[in-house]
C-alpha positions in Angstrom: -13.2 -29.1 17.1 -12.6 -32.8 17.9 -8.9 -32.6 16.8 -8.0 -29.4 18.7 -7.8 -28.9 22.5 -10.0 -26.3 24.1 -8.6 -22.9 24.6 -7.1 -22.3 28.0 -9.2 -20.3 30.6 -6.7 -17.4 30.1 -7.1 -17.4 26.3 -10.8 -17.9 26.0 -11.7 -14.3 26.9 -9.4 -13.1 24.1 -11.3 -15.3 21.6 -14.7 -14.1 22.8 -13.5 -10.5 22.6 -12.4 -11.1 19.1 -15.9 -12.3 18.1 -17.4 -9.1 19.7 -14.9 -6.9 17.8 -15.6 -8.7 14.5 -19.4 -8.5 15.0 -19.2 -4.8 15.7 -16.7 -4.1 12.9 -15.1 -0.8 12.0 -16.7 2.1 10.2 -15.6 3.5 6.9 -16.0 6.9 5.3 -17.8 5.5 2.2 -17.9 9.0 0.6 -14.1 9.0 0.8 -13.8 5.5 -0.6 -16.1 6.3 -3.6 -14.2 9.5 -4.3 -10.9 7.6 -4.2 -12.2 5.1 -6.7 -13.3 7.8 -9.1 -9.8 9.4 -8.8 -8.1 6.1 -9.4 -10.3 5.4 -12.4 -9.5 8.8 -14.0 -5.8 8.5 -13.2 -5.6 5.0 -14.7 -7.3 6.1 -17.9 -5.0 9.1 -18.2 -1.7 7.2 -17.4 -2.6 4.2 -19.6 -3.3 6.6 -22.5 0.1 8.2 -21.9 1.8 4.8 -21.8 0.2 3.7 -25.1 1.4 6.9 -26.8 4.9 6.6 -25.2 5.3 3.0 -26.4 3.8 3.6 -29.8 0.9 1.4 -29.1 3.0 -1.6 -28.0 1.6 -1.4 -24.5 -2.0 -0.3 -24.0 -2.3 -0.9 -20.3 0.1 -1.1 -17.4 -1.2 -4.5 -16.6 0.3 -5.9 -19.8 3.6 -6.9 -18.2 4.9 -9.1 -21.0 4.3 -6.5 -23.6 6.1 -3.9 -21.3 9.2 -6.1 -20.9 9.3 -6.7 -24.7 9.1 -2.9 -25.3 11.7 -2.1 -22.7 14.1 -4.4 -24.6 13.8 -2.1 -27.5 14.9 0.7 -25.2 18.0 -1.3 -24.1 16.5 -2.5 -20.8 16.2 -6.3 -20.2 14.1 -7.2 -17.2 13.4 -10.6 -15.7 10.4 -9.2 -13.8 8.4 -6.0 -13.3 8.0 -6.3 -9.5 7.7 -3.2 -7.5 11.1 -3.7 -5.8 12.8 -4.2 -9.1 11.3 -1.0 -10.6 12.1 1.0 -7.4 15.7 -0.1 -7.6 16.0 0.9 -11.2 14.5 4.3 -10.7 16.5 5.1 -7.6 19.6 3.8 -9.2 19.0 5.9 -12.3 18.6 9.0 -10.1 22.1 8.4 -8.7 23.6 7.7 -12.1 22.3 10.9 -13.6 24.0 12.9 -10.8 27.3 11.1 -11.4 30.0 11.9 -13.9 30.7 9.4 -16.7 34.0 8.3 -15.1 32.2 7.6 -11.8 29.7 5.1 -13.3 30.4 1.4 -12.9 30.9 -0.4 -16.2 27.6 -2.4 -15.9 25.4 0.7 -15.4 23.4 2.2 -18.2 21.3 5.2 -17.6 17.6 4.7 -18.5 16.3 6.4 -21.6 13.7 9.1 -20.8 11.0 7.0 -22.4 11.9 3.9 -20.4 12.1 5.8 -17.2 8.7 7.4 -17.7 7.2 4.0 -18.6 8.6 2.5 -15.4 7.2 5.4 -13.4 3.7 4.8 -14.9 4.0 1.1 -14.3 5.0 1.6 -10.7 2.3 4.2 -10.1 -0.5 2.0 -11.4 0.9 -1.1 -9.9 0.5 -0.1 -6.2 -1.6 -2.8 -4.6 -2.4 -0.4 -1.8 -4.9 1.6 -4.0 -6.7 -1.7 -4.8 -7.8 -1.7 -1.1 -10.4 1.0 -1.9 -12.2 -1.5 -4.1 -12.0 -4.1 -1.4 -13.4 -1.6 1.1 -16.4 -1.0 -1.0 -16.9 -4.8 -1.5 -16.6 -5.6 2.2 -18.7 -2.7 3.6 -22.1 -3.6 5.0 -25.1 -1.4 4.4 -24.3 0.6 7.6 -20.8 1.4 6.3 -19.0 -1.0 8.7 -16.6 -3.8 7.7 -17.1 -7.0 9.7 -15.0 -10.2 9.9 -11.8 -8.3 9.0 -9.7 -9.6 11.9 -8.5 -13.2 12.2 -8.0 -14.5 15.6 -4.6 -16.3 16.0 -3.9 -15.6 12.3 -0.2 -15.8 12.8 1.7 -18.8 14.3 2.8 -16.5 17.1 -0.8 -16.0 18.1 -1.2 -12.4 17.0 -4.2 -11.3 14.9 -4.0 -11.0 11.2 -6.4 -9.6 8.7 -8.9 -10.6 6.0 -10.4 -8.5 3.2 -9.5 -4.9 3.8 -6.7 -6.2 6.1 -6.3 -3.2 8.4 -3.1 -4.7 9.8 -1.5 -4.4 6.4 -1.9 -0.7 5.4 1.3 0.8 3.8 3.5 3.2 5.6 3.2 6.8 4.4 5.8 7.9 1.9 4.9 11.6 2.0 6.7 13.4 4.8 4.6 15.4 7.4 1.4 14.0 5.9 -1.7 15.7 7.4 -4.5 13.1 7.0 -7.4 15.5 7.5 -6.0 18.1 5.2 -5.2 15.5 2.6 -8.8 14.2 2.6 -10.2 17.8 2.5 -8.2 18.1 -0.7 -9.0 14.7 -2.1 -12.7 15.2 -1.7 -12.6 18.1 -4.1 -11.9 15.5 -6.8 -9.7 18.1 -8.6 -6.6 16.3 -10.0 -4.8 19.6 -10.7 -5.3 20.8 -7.2 -4.1 17.5 -5.7 -1.1 17.3 -7.9 -0.1 20.8 -6.9 0.0 19.9 -3.3 1.3 16.3 -3.4 3.7 14.3 -5.5 0.9 12.4 -7.3 -2.8 11.5 -6.9 -2.0 7.8 -6.6 0.7 8.2 -4.0 -1.5 10.5 -2.0 -4.4 8.0 -2.0 -2.0 5.3 -0.8 -0.9 7.5 2.1 -4.5 8.4 2.8 -5.8 4.8 3.2 -5.9 4.9 7.0 -8.0 8.0 7.0 -11.0 6.0 5.5 -11.4 4.3 8.9 -13.4 6.7 11.0 -15.1 6.7 14.5 -18.8 6.5 15.0 -20.6 9.6 15.9 -19.7 10.7 19.4 -16.7 8.4 19.5 -12.9 9.0 19.1 -10.2 6.8 17.6 -6.9 6.3 19.4 -3.9 5.0 17.4 -1.3 2.8 19.0 1.2 0.2 17.8 3.8 -2.1 19.3 6.8 -1.7 17.0 8.6 -5.0 16.4 6.6 -6.6 19.2 7.3 -10.2 18.2 11.1 -10.0 18.1 11.1 -7.9 21.3 9.1 -10.6 23.2 11.3 -13.3 21.7 14.5 -11.6 22.9 12.8 -11.0 26.3 11.8 -14.6 26.6 15.3 -15.7 25.7 16.8 -13.2 28.2 18.8 -11.8 25.3 19.8 -8.4 26.8 22.1 -7.6 23.9 19.2 -8.0 21.5 16.9 -5.9 23.6 19.4 -3.1 23.7 19.4 -2.9 19.9 15.8 -1.8 20.0 
């Protein structure tokens, strides 16, 4: 407090508004969160069991990354890391390779073995950090079902808000096209894995896409969703009077 200047008269109302927002918090559908955690637990058990069988007991859980890399070497695949981007590139590249003729493949490309491909799919499915947010939601929820203190005033150097805990600013973009949030949660709340798998690519991917639906309005209230796409770079170009840059957006 002694080291920093006071907020300007123009900025002080923003800070006090932030405190009001954080004290009020935002409401969660705790029933949905608890159902999601049960589905994640069941899916993790099922997929880890499949992974252990697939690898002949070499890898018991998807979290055993070093064991996974060692086993993948026996399948002819040498990985420096098992990051999501690396696995996504491998899987998408393998899809392209399988549709190409042998003469069309570059000399360095080797198509993944079926076992390696399935192991990578399981690793990617269970490695989504987005589904871990359900556990965070449960930990951060107050007895009245609201999350407080989740927004950080001036969290970024540009002055915009950032998040803590649940981090509502950092929910993943949906990967399922034409995703109906209400319909998805109606299905998820049945807790029936077979029914969910029949309607969507997978339980875990559906739960990742459904995260935003756990934030709900209070009784008698309505939520409105708005977002300034690329707001920081737009303001930067506007301040720099960069008309060429602005036209790109």
